[in-house]
C-alpha atoms as one frame of an Amber mdcrd trajectory, in Angstrom:
protein
  24.438 -36.850  -7.901  26.175 -39.168  -5.443  28.292 -42.291  -5.547  28.563
 -44.145  -2.218  31.511 -46.326  -1.220  30.777 -49.756   0.262  33.145 -49.110
   3.184  31.874 -46.587   5.723  35.391 -46.103   7.148  36.529 -44.908   3.761
  37.121 -41.120   3.879  35.678 -41.001   0.359  32.473 -42.725   1.444  30.311
 -39.941  -0.009  31.360 -38.320  -3.254  28.838 -35.673  -4.214  28.326 -33.762
  -7.393  25.366 -31.566  -8.247  23.755 -28.198  -7.653  20.031 -27.738  -7.115
  18.214 -24.538  -6.185  14.675 -23.634  -5.164  13.181 -20.161  -4.711   9.684
 -19.267  -3.531   7.900 -16.027  -4.471   4.349 -14.735  -4.110   3.718 -15.643
  -7.758   5.062 -19.177  -7.635   8.060 -21.433  -7.208  11.290 -21.740  -9.202
  13.457 -24.867  -9.311  16.822 -25.001 -11.088  19.594 -27.589 -11.439  22.725
 -28.354 -13.382  22.845 -31.372 -15.729  26.095 -33.189 -14.887  25.669 -36.666
 -13.366  28.749 -37.963 -11.570  29.870 -41.238 -10.029  32.805 -40.200  -7.878
  35.208 -38.483 -10.256  33.586 -40.079 -13.295  31.103 -38.059 -15.362  28.375
 -40.635 -15.960  26.063 -38.408 -17.990  26.172 -34.885 -19.399  22.446 -34.291
 -19.874  20.949 -35.670 -16.680  17.494 -34.442 -15.737  17.430 -33.495 -12.050
  13.968 -31.947 -11.849  11.143 -34.448 -11.388   7.569 -33.471 -12.231   5.317
 -34.980  -9.542   2.092 -33.373 -10.766   1.178 -30.211 -12.645   1.341 -28.267
  -9.370   4.357 -29.970  -7.772   7.947 -30.940  -8.592  11.185 -31.851  -6.859
  14.919 -31.522  -7.410  17.144 -34.598  -7.276  20.348 -34.810  -5.245  21.800
 -38.078  -4.015  22.127 -41.657  -5.225  20.121 -41.808  -8.443  18.234 -45.038
  -7.743  17.280 -43.930  -4.220  15.970 -40.544  -5.318  14.092 -41.963  -8.284
  12.403 -44.595  -6.119  11.180 -42.026  -3.588   9.999 -39.561  -6.221   8.226
 -42.332  -8.104   6.333 -43.092  -4.887   5.442 -39.410  -4.514   4.136 -39.349
  -8.092   1.890 -42.340  -7.375   0.711 -40.665  -4.171  -0.191 -37.496  -6.077
  -2.114 -39.471  -8.705  -4.017 -41.466  -6.075  -4.834 -38.333  -4.049  -6.160
 -36.509  -7.121  -8.371 -39.455  -8.077  -9.655 -39.987  -4.538 -10.182 -36.373
  -3.476 -10.656 -34.694  -6.871  -8.023 -32.170  -5.806  -4.227 -31.788  -5.990
  -2.231 -33.259  -3.122  -0.844 -30.654  -0.649   2.891 -30.059  -0.979   3.321
 -30.616   2.767   1.762 -34.071   2.380   4.360 -34.963  -0.252   7.208 -33.734
   1.961   5.830 -35.555   4.984   5.445 -38.810   3.061   9.030 -38.608   1.764
  10.185 -37.887   5.316   8.390 -40.961   6.701   9.799 -43.238   3.980  13.373
 -42.113   4.656  13.090 -42.021   8.447  11.770 -45.576   8.688  14.474 -46.965
   6.389  16.867 -46.831   9.363  19.378 -48.216  10.268  20.021 -48.116   6.524
  19.353 -44.791   4.848  18.318 -43.620   1.422  20.954 -41.277  -0.001  18.493
 -38.625  -1.116  18.205 -34.884  -0.579  15.274 -33.167  -2.260  13.702 -29.762
  -2.624   9.959 -30.293  -3.070   8.130 -27.242  -4.351   4.804 -26.250  -5.770
   1.567 -24.357  -5.361  -1.419 -25.746  -3.486  -4.747 -24.501  -2.208  -3.714
 -24.417   1.447  -0.282 -22.780   1.493   0.064 -21.208  -1.935   3.642 -21.251
  -3.313   5.823 -23.269  -0.947   9.165 -25.084  -0.702  10.136 -27.993   1.522
  13.582 -29.547   1.936  13.857 -33.243   2.825  17.201 -34.839   3.750  18.365
 -38.452   3.989  17.682 -38.688   7.725  13.992 -37.963   7.162  14.079 -34.379
   8.411  11.935 -31.932   6.490  11.653 -28.174   6.793   9.599 -25.484   5.129
  11.870 -22.962   3.401  10.479 -19.432   3.466  12.783 -17.950   0.822  15.177
 -20.321  -0.933  17.128 -23.567  -0.638  20.069 -25.284  -2.309  21.471 -28.818
  -2.143  24.478 -30.671  -3.541  28.208 -30.093  -3.682  27.754 -26.739  -5.405
  25.350 -25.447  -2.752  27.910 -23.375  -0.756  28.521 -21.208  -3.834  24.833
 -21.179  -4.764  23.838 -20.083  -1.262  26.211 -17.116  -1.506  24.542 -15.929
  -4.705  21.062 -16.510  -3.294  21.801 -14.647  -0.055  23.144 -11.695  -2.012
  20.468 -11.573  -4.705  17.223 -12.539  -2.993  14.769  -9.731  -2.248  11.438
  -9.938  -0.447   8.631  -9.405  -2.929  10.803 -10.215  -5.968   8.991 -11.225
  -9.149   8.935 -14.722 -10.582  11.015 -13.572 -13.559  13.671 -12.138 -11.254
  13.643 -15.385  -9.249  14.257 -17.354 -12.464  17.259 -15.161 -13.268  18.603
 -15.485  -9.714  18.213 -19.277  -9.667  20.033 -19.598 -12.989  22.787 -17.277
 -11.771  23.228 -19.317  -8.586  23.564 -22.602 -10.494  25.850 -21.010 -13.070
  28.145 -19.674 -10.335  28.277 -23.114  -8.697  29.220 -24.702 -12.027  32.254
 -22.400 -12.210  33.563 -23.506  -8.796  32.319 -27.071  -8.311  33.726 -29.872
 -10.535  30.684 -32.020  -9.781  28.320 -29.501 -11.422  28.162 -28.526 -15.070
  26.903 -29.152 -18.612  24.057 -26.627 -18.543  21.049 -25.507 -16.523  17.431
 -26.636 -16.325  14.848 -24.269 -14.826  11.134 -24.739 -14.218   8.435 -22.570
 -12.677   5.184 -23.569 -11.000   2.350 -21.057 -10.695  -1.346 -21.382  -9.898
  -2.297 -20.074 -13.327   0.143 -21.971 -15.569   1.143 -24.921 -13.422   4.440
 -26.650 -14.257   6.392 -24.868 -16.998   9.923 -25.286 -18.334  11.878 -22.067
 -18.820  14.721 -21.340 -21.230  17.652 -19.461 -19.678
């Protein structure tokens, strides 16, 4: 997670610490994170939950200032509930990403310190990942994504291990390996790994690794 200095001229204005990973396969989506929550060089919590369940078909990883990310994801959860009640169908993942993008874009000139991977399975696109950053930009990720201070290491593992057509089980192992490698090299990441999968058949499911 992130602790932000009050002085923007401070070279330590943004002190990051987390690793989050998302992988998309034909079977479903995998999200994985570490558990260490930091405030600068201070370890604020050792069992932080950085995967947020939006609905049974959608979830997001959390990277950034805790209050900012929680506020945005709480709004997305309410949106998903309202959409399901109104339309009798799950909200499209792209709609969630677009809504988060609009909220963050129109917060300018202030910004929410939030970087999320929103993933899930919907009726329009099937398994899909979107990345949303604190400027309000959002992109569809065709293979995988990582955020946080451990992401350079995680990306190296993902680039090396990802294969087109890989199974969901192999994606779970790769996501866990990427987070584990980041924990070895990044002091802001640690304390264990959480992994979830989302499939059309089983929905949101926590996985032991």
